[in-house]
N, C-alpha and C positions, 0 to 999 in steps of 0.2 A: 540154109539153117536159120538165118535171121527172119526170112519170110515165114517159116514154120512157127517160130516163137511169137511173131506178131499175130499170126492167125490164131494161135492158142489163146493169147491175151484177149483178142477181140471176142472170141467165143466165150471165155470166162466172164468178161464184162457184160456181154449180152445176156448170158444165162443167169448170172448172179444179180444183175440189176444194180441200181444205185442203193447206197446206204440210206437208212431212215425209213420212216413209216410211209407206206403207199396205200392208196385206197382205190379200189376198183370202181370206176365211174358207173358201172352197171350193177352195183351191189344193191341188195334189198333195201338198204337204208336210203337210197336215192329214188326209190319208186314209191309213189303214192298208190297203195293197193286199193282196188275197188271193194266196196262193201254194199251189198244189195239192200241193206237196211240203213244206208248212210243218210246224212242230213243235207247233202247237196247232190242234186241230180243235174248233171251237165250234159246238154245235148250239143253235138258237134255236127256241122253240115258244110258241104261244099255247094255253093249256089252259082258256080261259074261254069257255063258250057264251054268257055274258051280254054280253061285249064282243068282237065279231068283225066286221070285222078290228080289230086293235089295232096302233097305231103303236109300234115299238120302235127306239130309237136306242142303239147301244152304242159307247162309246169305250174304247180300250185305250191307256193311257199318253197320254191327251189326243188321240189320233188317232181319227177316225171309222172304225169297222170295219164296222158294220151300220147301215142306215137304211132301213127299209121297213115295210109293213103286213103283218101276219100273220093269216091266217084260222085259225079253230079247226078247221074241217073236221070230221073224225071224231076229233080229238085225237091222231091218229097222224101228225102232219105236222112232223117234225123237219127243219129246214132247216140244212144243214151249211155252215160257212165255215172255211177253212183259212188260217192265218197263220204267218209265220216271225217268231219273237220271240227276242231274245237271252236267254241264260241269266241267271237272277236274278229279282228281284221285279218285279212288274207290277201296275198298277192297272186295274180294269175298272169302268166306270160304265154302267149301263143306265137308260134313262128312257122312260116312256110318258106322253105328255100326255093322250091320250084315256083311257088306263087308270089315270091318276092314281097312278102308282107309280114308285119309283126304287130303285136298288140301287147300292151302292159297296162294292167289296171288293178285297183284295189276293190275289195268287196268285204262286207261284214256278214258274218253268220250269227244269227240270233236264235233261230230255231231250225225248221226245215225250209229249204230254198230250192228253187228250180232256176236253171240258167241255160242260156243258149249262146254259143259262139259260132259265128257264121263267117266263112271265107267267101268273098264275092269279088268278081272282076268281070266287067262287061266292056269290051272294046267297042268302038263305034258300030252301031247297027247290028248288034248280036241278038238275033231272035226278037227284034222289036223293042228291046230294053234300051233305056237311056244309057249313055256311056258312064261307067263307074270305075274309079281307080282300084287297083289291087289293094284290098283291105280286109280287116277283121272287124266285125261288130259284135259287141258283148252286151247282154242284158240279163239281169237277175231279178227275181221276184219271190214273194212268199206264198204264191199260189201255183198249183200245177199249170203247166203250159200245154195247150191243146193245139195240134197242128191240123191243117186242112189239106 
Protein backbone atom coordinates (compact mmCIF):
# COMPACT_ATOMS: atom_id res chain seq x y z
CA UNK A 1 0.00 0.00 0.00
CA UNK A 2 2.81 2.40 0.88
CA UNK A 3 4.43 1.74 -2.51
CA UNK A 4 1.18 2.62 -4.28
CA UNK A 5 0.89 5.92 -2.35
CA UNK A 6 4.50 6.80 -3.16
CA UNK A 7 3.97 6.00 -6.83
CA UNK A 8 0.86 8.21 -6.97
CA UNK A 9 2.73 11.07 -5.27
CA UNK A 10 5.63 10.79 -7.72
CA UNK A 11 3.26 10.81 -10.70
CA UNK A 12 1.38 13.85 -9.33
CA UNK A 13 4.60 15.76 -8.75
CA UNK A 14 5.89 14.85 -12.22
CA UNK A 15 2.64 15.77 -13.99
CA UNK A 16 1.96 18.87 -11.89
CA UNK A 17 5.47 20.23 -12.06
CA UNK A 18 6.88 22.80 -9.70
CA UNK A 19 5.05 25.86 -8.53
CA UNK A 20 5.95 29.21 -10.02
CA UNK A 21 6.30 30.54 -13.51
CA UNK A 22 8.14 28.41 -16.04
CA UNK A 23 9.27 29.29 -19.52
CA UNK A 24 9.73 26.93 -22.45
CA UNK A 25 13.31 27.36 -23.67
CA UNK A 26 12.12 26.73 -27.22
CA UNK A 27 9.36 29.34 -27.14
CA UNK A 28 9.05 31.90 -29.93
CA UNK A 29 10.44 34.64 -27.69
CA UNK A 30 13.80 32.85 -27.63
CA UNK A 31 14.09 32.53 -31.41
CA UNK A 32 15.37 35.32 -33.65
CA UNK A 33 13.14 34.96 -36.68
CA UNK A 34 14.61 35.40 -40.13
CA UNK A 35 13.46 38.35 -42.22
CA UNK A 36 14.26 38.31 -45.94
CA UNK A 37 14.26 42.14 -45.87
CA UNK A 38 16.45 42.31 -42.77
CA UNK A 39 19.37 44.64 -42.22
CA UNK A 40 21.86 41.88 -41.30
CA UNK A 41 22.75 39.12 -43.75
CA UNK A 42 24.78 36.47 -41.91
CA UNK A 43 26.58 33.79 -43.90
CA UNK A 44 27.62 30.64 -42.04
CA UNK A 45 30.07 28.05 -43.32
CA UNK A 46 32.02 24.97 -42.27
CA UNK A 47 35.51 25.15 -43.78
CA UNK A 48 36.87 21.99 -42.12
CA UNK A 49 37.31 18.78 -44.08
CA UNK A 50 38.31 17.14 -40.78
CA UNK A 51 34.90 17.62 -39.13
CA UNK A 52 31.92 17.40 -41.44
CA UNK A 53 29.17 17.92 -40.69
CA UNK A 54 29.75 20.26 -37.78
CA UNK A 55 26.97 21.51 -35.52
CA UNK A 56 26.77 25.30 -35.25
CA UNK A 57 24.43 27.20 -32.97
CA UNK A 58 24.41 30.99 -33.12
CA UNK A 59 22.67 33.33 -30.70
CA UNK A 60 22.25 37.05 -31.32
CA UNK A 61 21.37 39.05 -28.22
CA UNK A 62 20.49 35.82 -26.42
CA UNK A 63 18.05 34.64 -29.10
CA UNK A 64 18.74 31.54 -31.17
CA UNK A 65 19.34 32.64 -34.77
CA UNK A 66 20.93 29.53 -36.32
CA UNK A 67 20.96 25.91 -35.16
CA UNK A 68 21.92 23.23 -37.67
CA UNK A 69 24.65 20.97 -39.01
CA UNK A 70 26.88 22.29 -41.78
CA UNK A 71 28.67 20.06 -44.29
CA UNK A 72 32.02 21.20 -45.64
CA UNK A 73 31.11 20.10 -49.17
CA UNK A 74 33.61 21.71 -51.53
CA UNK A 75 34.15 24.56 -49.01
CA UNK A 76 32.03 26.90 -51.14
CA UNK A 77 28.83 26.41 -49.18
CA UNK A 78 27.90 29.72 -47.58
CA UNK A 79 24.43 29.46 -46.04
CA UNK A 80 22.78 32.89 -45.77
CA UNK A 81 20.44 34.02 -43.00
CA UNK A 82 18.79 37.44 -42.85
CA UNK A 83 17.64 39.21 -39.69
CA UNK A 84 16.13 42.55 -38.70
CA UNK A 85 18.07 44.09 -35.83
CA UNK A 86 17.69 47.45 -34.13
CA UNK A 87 20.43 50.02 -34.61
CA UNK A 88 23.13 49.84 -31.97
CA UNK A 89 25.34 47.26 -30.28
CA UNK A 90 24.60 43.54 -30.48
CA UNK A 91 26.19 40.37 -29.13
CA UNK A 92 26.82 37.25 -31.20
CA UNK A 93 27.70 33.89 -29.66
CA UNK A 94 28.58 30.86 -31.81
CA UNK A 95 29.12 27.37 -30.38
CA UNK A 96 29.95 23.97 -31.83
CA UNK A 97 29.92 20.98 -29.50
CA UNK A 98 31.29 18.52 -32.05
CA UNK A 99 33.77 21.10 -33.33
CA UNK A 100 34.79 22.06 -29.79
CA UNK A 101 34.90 25.78 -30.50
CA UNK A 102 33.09 28.90 -29.43
CA UNK A 103 33.10 32.59 -30.29
CA UNK A 104 31.66 35.62 -28.57
CA UNK A 105 31.78 39.08 -30.08
CA UNK A 106 30.09 42.45 -30.27
CA UNK A 107 29.06 44.27 -33.42
CA UNK A 108 27.21 47.46 -34.25
CA UNK A 109 24.28 47.86 -36.61
CA UNK A 110 24.13 51.29 -38.27
CA UNK A 111 22.35 50.47 -41.52
CA UNK A 112 22.49 47.31 -43.66
CA UNK A 113 25.37 44.92 -42.96
CA UNK A 114 26.76 41.65 -44.25
CA UNK A 115 28.63 39.24 -42.01
CA UNK A 116 30.38 35.89 -42.20
CA UNK A 117 31.05 33.39 -39.46
CA UNK A 118 33.24 30.45 -40.40
CA UNK A 119 34.15 27.30 -38.49
CA UNK A 120 37.61 26.05 -39.38
CA UNK A 121 39.90 23.29 -38.22
CA UNK A 122 42.82 21.78 -40.10
CA UNK A 123 44.87 19.14 -38.29
CA UNK A 124 48.39 18.53 -39.58
CA UNK A 125 48.62 18.13 -43.36
CA UNK A 126 44.92 18.15 -44.18
CA UNK A 127 44.63 18.64 -47.94
CA UNK A 128 47.78 20.77 -48.00
CA UNK A 129 46.54 23.43 -45.59
CA UNK A 130 48.60 24.66 -42.67
CA UNK A 131 47.46 23.34 -39.27
CA UNK A 132 44.70 25.48 -37.77
CA UNK A 133 43.10 25.10 -34.33
CA UNK A 134 39.37 24.52 -33.92
CA UNK A 135 37.92 28.02 -34.13
CA UNK A 136 35.34 30.45 -35.42
CA UNK A 137 36.19 33.59 -37.37
CA UNK A 138 33.71 36.47 -37.65
CA UNK A 139 33.73 39.45 -40.00
CA UNK A 140 31.10 42.14 -40.59
CA UNK A 141 31.00 44.93 -43.17
CA UNK A 142 28.65 47.48 -44.71
CA UNK A 143 28.96 46.17 -48.28
CA UNK A 144 27.74 42.91 -49.80
CA UNK A 145 30.08 39.94 -49.58
CA UNK A 146 30.91 38.11 -52.78
CA UNK A 147 32.23 34.55 -52.68
CA UNK A 148 34.35 32.79 -55.28
